[in-house]
C-alpha positions as CSV (number, residue, x, y, z in Angstrom):
1,X,-15.0,-13.1,15.9
2,X,-11.8,-11.4,15.0
3,X,-10.5,-10.8,11.4
4,X,-6.7,-10.2,11.6
5,X,-5.3,-8.1,8.8
6,X,-1.5,-7.6,8.1
7,X,-1.1,-4.6,5.7
8,X,2.3,-4.6,4.0
9,X,3.8,-1.9,1.8
10,X,6.1,-3.3,-0.8
11,X,9.9,-2.8,-0.7
12,X,11.9,0.0,-2.3
13,X,11.9,0.2,-6.1
14,X,14.2,2.1,-8.4
15,X,11.6,4.8,-9.0
16,X,11.1,5.1,-5.2
17,X,14.8,5.6,-4.8
18,X,14.8,8.3,-7.5
19,X,11.8,10.0,-5.8
20,X,9.6,9.7,-8.9
21,X,5.8,9.4,-9.1
22,X,5.0,5.7,-9.2
23,X,1.5,4.4,-9.3
24,X,0.5,2.6,-12.4
25,X,4.1,2.4,-13.5
26,X,6.1,-0.7,-12.4
27,X,9.7,-0.6,-11.3
28,X,11.9,-3.5,-10.0
29,X,12.8,-3.8,-6.3
30,X,16.3,-2.5,-5.5
31,X,18.7,-4.6,-3.6
32,X,17.6,-2.7,-0.5
33,X,14.0,-3.4,-1.4
34,X,14.7,-7.1,-1.6
35,X,16.3,-7.0,1.8
36,X,13.2,-5.2,3.1
37,X,11.0,-8.0,1.7
38,X,13.2,-10.6,3.4
39,X,13.0,-8.8,6.7
40,X,9.2,-8.8,6.4
41,X,9.3,-12.5,5.6
42,X,11.3,-13.1,8.8
43,X,9.0,-10.9,10.9
44,X,5.8,-12.7,9.6
45,X,7.3,-16.2,9.4
46,X,5.1,-17.6,12.2
47,X,1.7,-16.1,11.1
48,X,-0.5,-18.8,9.6
49,X,-2.2,-16.7,6.9
50,X,-5.4,-18.0,5.4
51,X,-5.1,-15.9,2.2
52,X,-3.0,-13.2,0.7
53,X,-4.6,-10.3,-1.3
54,X,-2.2,-8.2,-3.3
55,X,-2.1,-5.3,-5.8
56,X,-1.3,-6.6,-9.3
57,X,2.2,-5.0,-9.8
58,X,5.5,-6.7,-9.9
59,X,7.0,-4.8,-7.0
60,X,4.1,-6.1,-4.9
61,X,4.3,-9.6,-6.3
62,X,8.0,-9.8,-5.5
63,X,7.4,-8.6,-1.9
64,X,4.5,-11.0,-1.4
65,X,6.6,-13.9,-2.8
66,X,9.4,-13.3,-0.4
67,X,6.9,-13.2,2.6
68,X,5.1,-16.3,1.4
69,X,8.1,-18.4,0.4
70,X,7.7,-22.1,1.2
71,X,4.0,-21.6,2.2
72,X,0.9,-22.9,0.5
73,X,-1.3,-19.8,0.8
74,X,-3.8,-18.7,-1.9
75,X,-2.8,-15.4,-3.5
76,X,-5.5,-13.2,-4.9
77,X,-4.7,-10.2,-7.1
78,X,-7.1,-7.2,-6.6
79,X,-6.5,-4.0,-8.6
80,X,-8.6,-2.1,-6.1
81,X,-5.5,-2.2,-3.8
82,X,-3.4,-0.4,-6.4
83,X,-1.6,2.9,-5.7
84,X,-2.9,6.1,-7.1
85,X,-2.6,6.3,-10.9
86,X,-0.7,9.5,-11.5
87,X,-1.5,9.7,-15.2
88,X,1.1,11.7,-17.2
89,X,3.0,12.4,-14.1
90,X,4.1,8.8,-13.8
91,X,7.9,8.5,-13.7
92,X,8.5,12.2,-13.2
93,X,9.9,13.9,-10.1
94,X,7.9,16.7,-8.4
95,X,10.3,19.3,-9.9
96,X,9.8,17.9,-13.4
97,X,6.0,18.0,-12.9
98,X,6.2,21.6,-11.8
99,X,8.3,22.5,-14.8
100,X,6.2,20.6,-17.4
101,X,2.7,21.1,-16.1
102,X,2.7,24.1,-13.7
103,X,-1.0,24.9,-14.1
104,X,-2.1,21.3,-13.7
105,X,0.1,20.9,-10.6
106,X,-1.4,24.0,-9.1
107,X,-5.0,22.9,-9.8
108,X,-4.4,19.4,-8.4
109,X,-3.0,20.5,-5.1
110,X,-5.6,23.3,-4.7
111,X,-8.2,20.6,-4.6
112,X,-6.6,17.7,-2.8
113,X,-9.7,15.5,-2.9
114,X,-10.8,15.9,-6.5
115,X,-7.7,17.2,-8.3
116,X,-5.8,14.9,-10.6
117,X,-3.0,14.6,-13.1
118,X,-4.2,14.3,-16.7
119,X,-5.0,10.7,-17.3
120,X,-4.8,9.9,-13.6
121,X,-7.0,9.4,-10.5
122,X,-8.3,11.8,-7.9
123,X,-7.9,11.0,-4.2
124,X,-11.7,10.7,-4.0
125,X,-11.7,7.9,-6.6
126,X,-8.8,6.1,-5.0
127,X,-10.6,6.3,-1.6
128,X,-13.8,4.9,-3.1
129,X,-12.2,1.8,-4.6
130,X,-9.9,1.1,-1.6
131,X,-12.9,1.2,0.8
132,X,-14.8,-1.1,-1.6
133,X,-11.9,-3.5,-1.5
134,X,-11.8,-3.3,2.3
135,X,-15.5,-4.1,2.6
136,X,-15.1,-7.0,0.2
137,X,-12.1,-8.3,2.2
138,X,-14.1,-8.3,5.5
139,X,-17.1,-10.0,3.9
140,X,-15.2,-12.7,2.0
141,X,-12.5,-13.6,4.6
142,X,-14.3,-12.9,7.8
143,X,-12.5,-14.5,10.8
144,X,-9.4,-15.1,8.8
145,X,-5.7,-14.1,9.0
146,X,-5.2,-12.0,5.9
147,X,-2.0,-10.7,4.4
148,X,-2.6,-7.6,2.2
149,X,0.5,-6.5,0.2
150,X,-0.2,-3.1,-1.3
151,X,1.1,0.6,-1.4
152,X,1.2,3.6,0.9
153,X,-2.0,5.4,-0.1
154,X,-4.4,2.4,0.3
155,X,-3.0,1.7,3.8
156,X,-3.2,5.4,4.8
157,X,-6.8,5.6,3.5
158,X,-7.9,2.5,5.5
159,X,-6.4,4.1,8.7
160,X,-8.3,7.3,8.0
161,X,-11.5,5.4,7.6
162,X,-11.3,3.4,10.8
163,X,-10.2,6.4,12.9
164,X,-12.7,8.9,11.5
165,X,-10.2,11.1,9.6
166,X,-11.0,12.6,6.2
167,X,-9.3,11.1,3.2
168,X,-7.4,14.4,2.7
169,X,-5.7,13.7,6.0
170,X,-4.1,10.5,4.8
171,X,-0.7,12.2,4.7
172,X,-0.8,12.2,8.6
173,X,-0.1,8.5,8.6
174,X,3.6,7.7,7.8
175,X,3.8,4.4,5.9
176,X,7.3,3.6,4.9
177,X,8.5,1.2,2.3
178,X,8.8,-2.4,3.6
179,X,6.6,-1.6,6.6
180,X,3.9,-3.5,8.4
181,X,0.5,-2.3,9.8
182,X,-1.7,-4.7,11.7
183,X,-5.4,-4.3,12.4
184,X,-7.8,-6.6,14.3
185,X,-11.4,-6.2,13.2
186,X,-14.3,-7.2,15.4
187,X,-18.0,-6.8,15.1
188,X,-17.8,-3.7,17.4
189,X,-14.9,-2.0,15.7
190,X,-11.3,-2.2,14.8
191,X,-8.2,-2.3,17.0
192,X,-5.0,-0.8,15.6
193,X,-2.3,-3.1,16.8
194,X,0.7,-1.8,14.8
195,X,1.3,1.1,12.4
196,X,4.4,1.4,10.2
197,X,6.6,-1.2,11.8
198,X,9.8,-1.6,9.7
199,X,11.4,-4.9,10.6
200,X,15.2,-4.8,11.0
201,X,17.3,-6.0,8.2
202,X,19.5,-9.0,8.7
203,X,22.9,-8.2,10.1
204,X,25.5,-7.3,7.5
205,X,22.8,-6.0,5.1
């Protein structure tokens, strides 16, 4: 039995464009982000999804709504698919973080698994909740065609898990805004069908 999973990273937001930390902070899709969502919708138009599981943020909801327009697919919000909460770094650039919290930045990057911004999450904590969400997904929707609209880090951590890489190697997987990663899960293991496909925008966009 195959469980087919389409992992989508949301389209570009204003904070993405400004290269600011964005996890628990919401930011609207830019015009380019809307175009990316529309391109994903065109790419996935023929896939008969049985369910959509999404992170509970507006940038994700907007991307999922574009993909699922004119379809009757149940949408389930699951906070375990959220991006890393960057605590008091939210909305700041890396340069601003280094200027405002130099010791905290040094400590966080010295321990990439357990380090965290004040009020935020560590990579270890994010990995634990994402893998819990993944296990739940496979139990609850076994044999289905599942759309998961989420963020870069959860997709990277799933790819690390199924390929035997450590969570601290998640950066080795490039997951662009508006991209698609496709996995086929069987009882004997997982086949990676697509990683980081970015569908072309419509002509003139």
